[in-house]
C-alpha positions as CSV (number, residue, x, y, z in Angstrom):
1,X,-8.2,-11.1,27.9
2,X,-4.3,-11.4,29.6
3,X,-2.7,-12.1,26.1
4,X,-5.4,-9.1,24.5
5,X,-3.5,-6.9,27.0
6,X,0.4,-8.2,26.3
7,X,-0.7,-7.6,22.3
8,X,-2.1,-4.2,22.7
9,X,1.2,-3.1,25.1
10,X,3.1,-4.1,22.3
11,X,1.0,-1.9,19.6
12,X,1.4,0.8,22.3
13,X,5.1,0.7,22.7
14,X,6.3,0.3,19.0
15,X,3.3,2.5,17.8
16,X,2.5,4.7,20.0
17,X,5.5,5.5,21.6
18,X,7.3,7.1,18.6
19,X,4.3,9.5,18.1
20,X,4.0,10.9,21.2
21,X,5.4,14.6,20.1
22,X,5.0,13.3,16.9
23,X,1.7,12.3,14.9
24,X,3.2,10.5,12.0
25,X,6.8,8.8,11.2
26,X,8.3,5.7,9.5
27,X,9.9,3.7,12.4
28,X,9.0,2.5,15.2
29,X,9.8,3.8,19.1
30,X,12.3,1.1,19.6
31,X,14.5,-0.3,16.2
32,X,16.4,-2.7,18.9
33,X,12.9,-4.0,20.6
34,X,11.6,-4.8,17.2
35,X,14.4,-6.8,16.1
36,X,14.5,-9.0,19.1
37,X,10.4,-9.6,18.2
38,X,11.1,-11.0,15.3
39,X,13.8,-13.1,16.1
40,X,11.8,-14.9,18.8
41,X,8.7,-15.2,16.4
42,X,10.9,-16.6,13.8
43,X,12.8,-19.2,16.1
44,X,9.3,-20.2,17.5
45,X,7.9,-20.5,14.0
46,X,11.0,-22.7,13.0
47,X,10.2,-24.9,15.5
48,X,7.3,-26.0,14.8
49,X,8.2,-27.8,11.8
50,X,9.3,-31.4,11.6
51,X,13.3,-32.0,11.7
52,X,13.3,-33.3,7.8
53,X,11.8,-29.7,7.1
54,X,14.0,-27.7,9.9
55,X,17.0,-27.0,7.9
56,X,15.0,-25.5,4.7
57,X,12.1,-23.8,6.8
58,X,15.2,-22.2,8.7
59,X,16.9,-21.0,5.8
60,X,13.6,-19.5,4.3
61,X,12.7,-17.9,7.5
62,X,15.3,-16.2,8.4
63,X,15.7,-14.9,5.0
64,X,12.4,-13.4,5.1
65,X,12.8,-11.9,9.0
66,X,16.1,-10.0,7.4
67,X,14.0,-8.6,4.3
68,X,10.8,-7.8,6.7
69,X,13.4,-5.7,8.7
70,X,15.1,-4.6,6.0
71,X,11.6,-3.4,4.9
72,X,11.2,-1.4,8.5
73,X,14.2,0.3,8.0
74,X,13.4,1.0,4.3
75,X,10.2,3.2,5.6
76,X,8.0,0.5,4.5
77,X,5.6,0.9,7.3
78,X,4.2,4.0,9.1
79,X,3.2,5.1,12.5
80,X,0.1,7.1,12.9
81,X,-1.4,8.1,16.5
82,X,-4.9,8.4,14.9
83,X,-4.9,5.3,12.5
84,X,-3.4,3.3,15.4
85,X,-6.0,4.3,18.1
86,X,-8.6,3.1,15.2
87,X,-6.8,-0.2,14.5
88,X,-6.5,-0.7,18.0
89,X,-9.9,-0.4,18.7
90,X,-11.2,-2.5,16.1
91,X,-8.6,-5.3,17.1
92,X,-10.6,-4.9,21.2
93,X,-13.5,-5.4,19.9
94,X,-12.6,-9.0,17.4
95,X,-10.1,-9.6,20.7
96,X,-13.2,-9.7,23.1
97,X,-15.8,-11.3,21.0
98,X,-13.2,-14.2,20.2
99,X,-11.2,-15.0,23.6
100,X,-10.6,-18.6,22.2
101,X,-7.6,-16.7,19.8
102,X,-4.0,-17.0,21.3
103,X,-3.2,-13.3,20.6
104,X,0.0,-12.9,22.3
105,X,2.8,-12.4,19.7
106,X,-0.1,-11.0,17.3
107,X,1.6,-7.4,15.8
108,X,-0.4,-5.4,13.4
109,X,1.8,-2.6,11.4
110,X,0.4,-0.1,8.9
111,X,2.4,-0.7,5.0
112,X,2.3,2.7,3.8
113,X,1.1,1.3,0.0
114,X,-2.2,3.0,-0.9
115,X,-3.0,-0.1,-2.8
116,X,-6.7,-1.3,-0.5
117,X,-5.1,-4.8,1.0
118,X,-3.7,-6.5,4.0
119,X,-1.5,-9.8,4.8
120,X,-1.0,-11.9,7.3
121,X,2.5,-13.2,7.2
122,X,1.5,-16.4,9.4
123,X,3.6,-15.6,12.3
124,X,1.6,-13.4,14.3
125,X,2.8,-10.6,12.1
126,X,0.0,-8.8,10.1
127,X,0.0,-5.9,7.9
128,X,-2.7,-3.4,6.8
129,X,-2.3,-1.4,3.6
130,X,-2.8,2.5,4.0
131,X,-4.6,2.3,0.9
132,X,-7.8,0.1,2.8
133,X,-8.6,3.2,4.9
134,X,-9.7,4.7,2.0
135,X,-11.7,2.3,0.5
136,X,-13.7,1.2,3.5
137,X,-16.6,3.4,4.8
138,X,-17.0,2.3,8.4
139,X,-15.0,0.0,11.1
140,X,-17.1,-2.8,10.4
141,X,-15.6,-3.8,6.9
142,X,-11.9,-3.2,8.1
143,X,-13.3,-5.8,10.8
144,X,-14.2,-8.3,8.9
145,X,-10.7,-8.0,6.6
146,X,-8.5,-8.4,9.8
147,X,-11.1,-11.4,10.8
148,X,-10.2,-12.9,7.5
149,X,-6.6,-12.5,7.8
150,X,-6.6,-13.7,11.5
151,X,-7.9,-16.6,9.9
152,X,-5.2,-17.4,7.8
153,X,-3.4,-17.4,10.3
154,X,-5.1,-19.7,13.1
155,X,-5.8,-22.1,9.7
156,X,-1.9,-22.0,9.7
157,X,-1.7,-21.6,5.2
158,X,1.1,-20.0,5.1
159,X,3.0,-23.4,6.8
160,X,1.0,-25.5,5.1
161,X,2.3,-23.7,1.7
162,X,6.0,-23.7,3.1
163,X,5.5,-26.9,3.5
164,X,4.7,-28.0,0.1
165,X,7.0,-25.9,-1.1
166,X,9.8,-27.8,0.8
167,X,8.3,-31.0,0.2
168,X,8.3,-30.2,-3.8
169,X,11.7,-28.3,-3.2
170,X,13.2,-31.7,-1.9
171,X,11.6,-34.3,-4.1
172,X,13.3,-36.3,-6.9
173,X,11.9,-34.9,-9.6
174,X,12.8,-31.0,-8.7
175,X,16.3,-32.4,-8.1
176,X,16.5,-34.4,-11.1
177,X,15.6,-31.3,-13.0
178,X,18.2,-29.0,-11.0
179,X,20.8,-31.7,-12.4
180,X,19.4,-31.6,-15.4
181,X,19.7,-27.7,-15.7
182,X,23.5,-27.6,-13.9
183,X,24.7,-30.3,-16.6
184,X,23.5,-28.2,-19.4
185,X,26.2,-27.1,-22.1
186,X,25.3,-23.5,-22.6
187,X,23.2,-21.5,-20.9
188,X,23.1,-23.1,-17.7
189,X,22.9,-20.3,-15.6
190,X,20.1,-18.9,-17.2
191,X,18.5,-22.4,-17.2
192,X,18.7,-22.6,-13.1
193,X,17.9,-19.2,-12.7
194,X,15.0,-19.6,-14.1
195,X,13.9,-23.3,-12.6
196,X,14.9,-21.2,-9.0
197,X,12.5,-18.8,-10.0
198,X,9.3,-20.6,-11.0
199,X,10.2,-22.6,-7.6
200,X,10.6,-19.6,-5.6
201,X,8.7,-19.1,-2.7
202,X,5.9,-16.6,-2.1
203,X,4.2,-16.2,1.6
204,X,1.4,-14.1,0.2
205,X,0.6,-15.9,-2.6
206,X,-3.6,-17.9,-1.6
207,X,-4.8,-20.4,-3.3
208,X,-8.6,-20.3,-4.2
209,X,-9.6,-22.8,-1.3
210,X,-7.8,-21.3,0.9
211,X,-9.4,-18.2,0.4
212,X,-12.5,-19.5,1.1
213,X,-11.9,-21.5,4.2
214,X,-10.4,-17.8,5.3
215,X,-13.7,-16.4,4.1
216,X,-15.6,-18.9,5.8
217,X,-13.5,-19.3,9.4
218,X,-13.7,-15.3,9.1
219,X,-16.9,-14.6,9.2
220,X,-17.5,-17.0,12.3
221,X,-15.2,-14.6,14.1
222,X,-16.5,-11.7,12.2
223,X,-20.1,-12.9,13.5
224,X,-19.3,-13.2,17.2
225,X,-18.6,-9.3,17.0
226,X,-20.9,-6.4,17.5
227,X,-19.9,-5.2,13.7
228,X,-23.0,-5.5,10.8
229,X,-22.4,-8.4,9.3
230,X,-23.2,-7.0,5.5
231,X,-20.0,-5.3,5.3
232,X,-18.6,-8.8,4.6
233,X,-20.3,-8.6,1.3
234,X,-19.8,-4.9,0.9
235,X,-16.1,-4.7,1.6
236,X,-15.5,-8.0,-1.1
237,X,-17.7,-6.3,-3.9
238,X,-15.3,-3.2,-3.2
239,X,-12.3,-5.4,-3.1
240,X,-13.3,-6.7,-6.4
241,X,-13.2,-3.1,-8.5
242,X,-9.7,-2.7,-7.2
243,X,-8.4,-4.9,-9.3
244,X,-9.0,-3.1,-12.3
245,X,-7.7,1.2,-13.1
246,X,-5.6,2.1,-9.9
247,X,-6.0,5.8,-10.0
248,X,-9.6,6.1,-11.6
249,X,-10.8,9.8,-9.3
250,X,-10.7,12.8,-12.1
251,X,-7.8,15.7,-11.2
252,X,-9.4,18.1,-13.5
253,X,-5.5,18.9,-14.7
254,X,-6.7,21.9,-17.2
255,X,-9.0,23.8,-15.2
256,X,-6.4,24.2,-11.9
257,X,-3.6,25.2,-14.3
258,X,-5.0,27.3,-16.7
259,X,-5.0,31.2,-16.2
260,X,-6.4,34.1,-17.7
261,X,-2.8,35.4,-18.4
262,X,-1.4,32.2,-19.6
263,X,-4.3,30.0,-20.9
264,X,-3.2,26.0,-20.7
265,X,-1.8,24.4,-23.8
266,X,-3.1,21.4,-24.9
267,X,0.8,20.2,-26.5
268,X,1.6,19.7,-22.9
269,X,-0.6,16.6,-22.2
270,X,-0.4,15.1,-25.9
271,X,2.3,12.8,-25.9
272,X,4.7,13.2,-28.8
273,X,4.4,10.4,-31.8
274,X,7.2,7.5,-31.8
275,X,6.9,6.4,-35.2
276,X,9.7,3.9,-34.8
277,X,9.1,2.9,-31.7
278,X,8.0,-1.0,-32.0
279,X,9.5,-2.1,-28.6
280,X,6.8,-2.5,-26.1
281,X,7.3,-0.7,-22.6
282,X,6.7,-2.3,-19.8
283,X,3.7,-1.0,-17.6
284,X,4.9,-0.2,-14.6
285,X,2.0,0.2,-13.1
286,X,0.3,-3.5,-14.1
287,X,2.8,-5.0,-10.9
288,X,0.9,-2.8,-8.4
289,X,-2.2,-3.6,-9.9
290,X,-1.8,-7.2,-9.7
291,X,-0.8,-6.9,-6.3
292,X,-4.2,-6.2,-5.4
293,X,-5.3,-9.6,-6.5
294,X,-4.1,-11.8,-4.0
295,X,-7.9,-12.6,-2.5
296,X,-9.2,-14.3,-6.0
297,X,-12.6,-15.0,-7.6
298,X,-13.9,-12.6,-5.5
299,X,-17.6,-13.1,-6.8
300,X,-17.5,-17.0,-6.0
301,X,-16.4,-15.7,-2.7
302,X,-19.2,-13.4,-1.8
303,X,-21.9,-16.3,-3.4
304,X,-19.9,-19.0,-0.6
305,X,-20.4,-16.1,2.1
306,X,-24.0,-16.1,1.3
307,X,-24.8,-19.5,0.8
308,X,-23.3,-20.7,4.4
309,X,-23.7,-18.1,6.5
310,X,-26.8,-16.3,8.0
311,X,-26.1,-12.7,7.4
312,X,-28.0,-10.1,9.7
313,X,-27.2,-6.5,9.2
314,X,-27.3,-3.9,12.0
315,X,-26.0,-0.4,11.8
316,X,-23.0,0.2,10.8
317,X,-20.2,1.2,12.6
318,X,-18.5,5.1,12.0
319,X,-16.6,5.5,15.0
320,X,-13.6,7.7,13.6
321,X,-13.4,6.9,10.1
322,X,-14.1,10.1,8.6
323,X,-10.6,11.5,11.0
324,X,-8.9,8.4,9.9
325,X,-9.7,8.9,6.1
326,X,-8.6,12.4,6.8
327,X,-5.3,11.2,8.2
328,X,-4.8,8.8,5.8
329,X,-5.1,11.3,2.9
330,X,-2.7,13.8,4.8
331,X,-0.4,11.0,5.1
332,X,-0.4,9.5,1.6
333,X,0.6,13.1,0.1
334,X,3.8,13.2,2.9
335,X,4.7,9.7,2.0
336,X,4.9,10.5,-1.8
337,X,6.6,13.6,-1.7
338,X,8.9,12.2,0.7
339,X,9.3,9.3,-2.0
340,X,10.1,11.9,-4.7
341,X,7.3,10.1,-6.6
342,X,5.8,13.5,-7.6
343,X,3.1,12.3,-10.7
344,X,1.8,10.6,-7.5
345,X,1.8,12.9,-5.7
346,X,0.0,15.5,-8.0
347,X,-2.6,13.1,-9.1
348,X,-3.5,12.6,-4.8
349,X,-3.3,16.3,-4.5
350,X,-5.7,17.2,-7.4
351,X,-8.0,14.0,-7.1
352,X,-8.1,14.6,-3.2
353,X,-8.9,18.6,-4.2
354,X,-11.9,17.5,-6.4
355,X,-13.5,15.4,-4.0
356,X,-13.1,18.2,-1.6
357,X,-11.2,16.0,0.7
358,X,-8.7,18.8,1.0
359,X,-8.8,22.5,1.7
360,X,-7.9,24.9,-0.7
361,X,-4.6,26.5,2.0
362,X,-3.3,22.5,1.9
363,X,-4.0,22.2,-1.6
364,X,-2.0,25.8,-2.9
365,X,0.5,25.4,-0.2
366,X,1.4,21.5,-1.5
367,X,1.1,22.1,-5.1
368,X,3.5,25.4,-5.4
369,X,5.8,23.3,-3.4
370,X,5.3,21.0,-5.9
371,X,5.9,23.0,-8.9
372,X,8.9,24.6,-7.4
373,X,10.5,21.2,-7.0
374,X,9.6,20.1,-10.6
375,X,11.4,23.2,-11.8
376,X,14.5,22.8,-9.5
377,X,14.7,18.9,-10.9
378,X,14.5,20.2,-14.5
379,X,16.5,22.8,-14.1
380,X,19.0,20.2,-12.8
381,X,18.9,17.8,-15.9
382,X,17.5,15.5,-13.2
383,X,13.6,15.1,-13.2
384,X,14.0,11.8,-15.4
385,X,14.8,10.0,-12.1
386,X,11.6,10.7,-10.1
387,X,8.8,10.9,-13.0
388,X,8.3,7.9,-15.2
389,X,7.3,9.0,-19.0
390,X,4.1,8.1,-20.2
391,X,3.5,4.3,-20.7
392,X,1.0,4.7,-24.1
393,X,0.2,0.3,-22.8
394,X,-1.2,1.8,-19.4
395,X,-4.8,2.4,-19.4
396,X,-4.1,4.3,-16.3
397,X,-5.6,7.7,-17.9
398,X,-5.3,10.3,-14.8
399,X,-1.7,9.1,-14.2
400,X,-1.0,9.5,-17.8
401,X,-2.3,12.9,-18.6
402,X,-0.2,14.1,-15.5
403,X,3.2,12.6,-16.3
404,X,2.2,13.7,-19.7
405,X,1.9,17.0,-18.1
406,X,5.3,17.1,-15.9
407,X,6.9,15.9,-18.3
408,X,6.0,18.1,-21.3
409,X,6.2,21.3,-20.0
410,X,9.5,23.2,-20.0
411,X,11.1,25.7,-18.2
412,X,9.8,28.4,-19.9
413,X,6.1,27.5,-19.1
414,X,6.9,26.4,-15.9
415,X,7.8,29.4,-14.4
416,X,4.5,31.3,-16.0
417,X,2.5,28.4,-14.5
418,X,4.1,28.6,-11.3
419,X,3.7,32.4,-11.0
420,X,0.6,32.7,-11.8
421,X,-0.4,29.6,-9.8
422,X,1.0,31.6,-6.9
423,X,-0.7,34.4,-7.8
424,X,-3.9,33.5,-8.1
425,X,-4.5,31.9,-4.8
426,X,-1.8,34.3,-2.8
427,X,-5.0,35.7,-0.7
428,X,-5.5,32.6,1.2
429,X,-2.4,31.5,1.1
430,X,-0.8,34.6,2.0
431,X,0.6,33.1,5.8
432,X,1.6,30.0,4.6
433,X,5.5,29.9,5.1
434,X,5.8,27.2,2.3
435,X,3.5,28.8,-0.2
436,X,4.9,32.3,0.0
437,X,8.8,30.6,-0.5
438,X,7.5,29.0,-3.8
439,X,6.0,32.2,-4.5
440,X,9.0,34.2,-3.8
441,X,11.1,32.0,-6.0
442,X,8.3,32.4,-9.0
443,X,8.3,36.2,-8.6
444,X,12.3,36.3,-9.0
445,X,12.5,33.8,-12.3
446,X,10.0,36.1,-13.8
447,X,11.0,39.4,-12.4
448,X,12.4,40.5,-16.4
C-alpha cells in the first residue's frame, strides 16, 4: 500500500493543490516539480535500454520529455478537483485489488481533448481524454480503460516498439536507403525528409497484437476489482462507434435562432456554389477522427475477451458519474472559448442544451457572449482566424451547419440576431453580468 500512497500524493500535489481555491486550472501547482518528475522517469527509462541502443533511446526519450512538458505549458492538460477525485477513487480500487502492480511512479493526467481516448506513455505517465468522461456511463467502464492502459505499461509495449524502431533505424538496409536519398542529384532534401517521416517513431501507435494482449491482461486486472465485468464489453462497443462522426448530437440551430421579429433565413446555412473550385480541400476533422482509432479491430477484441474470459455481470457503479459529466460539459465549453474555437463552442452549447445537460440560464449567458464575440471579430475582419470555412469533404453535418451559419451571417444580421436573442431571454438572465453586458452591446447597435 506504500506505493499506492506515493502515487496518490503525486496526484494530490500536482493536481489538487492548484484547485484548492479554483475548481479548474490548466496548470499543476508546481511546474518545476512536474519537470523534475519528468526528468526522473525519463532518466530511469533511458537506463533500461541496452548499451547499444541507449544513445538513440536517449535522443528520442529526451525529445519526448521536452515535447510533453511543452504540452503542459500549452494548456493541453486540465486539473479539475471533481474529475480528479473521481479518477483517484477508480485508481484506488484498481490498485487495492491488484497489489502486485508497481505504481510508485504512476501519474495520470487529464487531456482536454474531447475525443474519447486514453494513453499510456510507457514511463509511468498516463493520460485520459476529457471526452472519455462523456462516453462512459459508470465507474466500471472507466476502470476497464485504465486497466487496459496499465496493461500496456506492464507488458512494456512502448519499450518494445521503441526497441524495434531503433533496430530498424540502425539497420544496414535503412542506412543504405538514407545514403541513396542523400546522394540524389535532385530532390535530395524531400527524399530524405520523406524517408525520415516514414521512420518517425510514434509512442501511441499500437499493433493489433499489442491491443489484444492489453485487453487480456487488462481484463485480468479488471476482474480482480469490484467493478461490473460486463463494462469491459460495453465500453469497447462505445469506442467502436467513435470511429464515425464525432459531432453527432442534434443542435437545432434554426429553432434557437429564429424570432418572430427576425425569422431565421435559410441562406445563412447554404454554402455558396464553387463552380470553378476543383481543388480538394483537406478535411480538418479527419485527423481527429483518425486519433480515435488507436484501438484497432474492436469487434475482434470483444470476441477475444468473450472467448477467453468468464464475464460475471454485477451491478454497475455510478459514484459521482453524473457530477463528473456535468463538470466535463462545463469544462468543455470553457476550453472551446479559451481556445477561441467558436464553432465548436456553439456546437457544444446547442448540443448540451438540446440534451438538457445545460440549464437555460447558463445557455443564454454563454450564447449571448459568443454572439457578441463573433460580432467583434467580424467587425475587426479577423473572424476567419478562429472559425474554419465549411468543408464540403467533411461528413460532420452539425459542425458544417454551424460553420455555415457563423460564416454567412453578416454584421447587419448579427446585430439583429444578438438583440432578439437577448430580448427573448432577458427575464431568465436579468441578474447575469455576462448576459447583460452582451444585451447592452446589442441594444446600442440597434438604437437607430
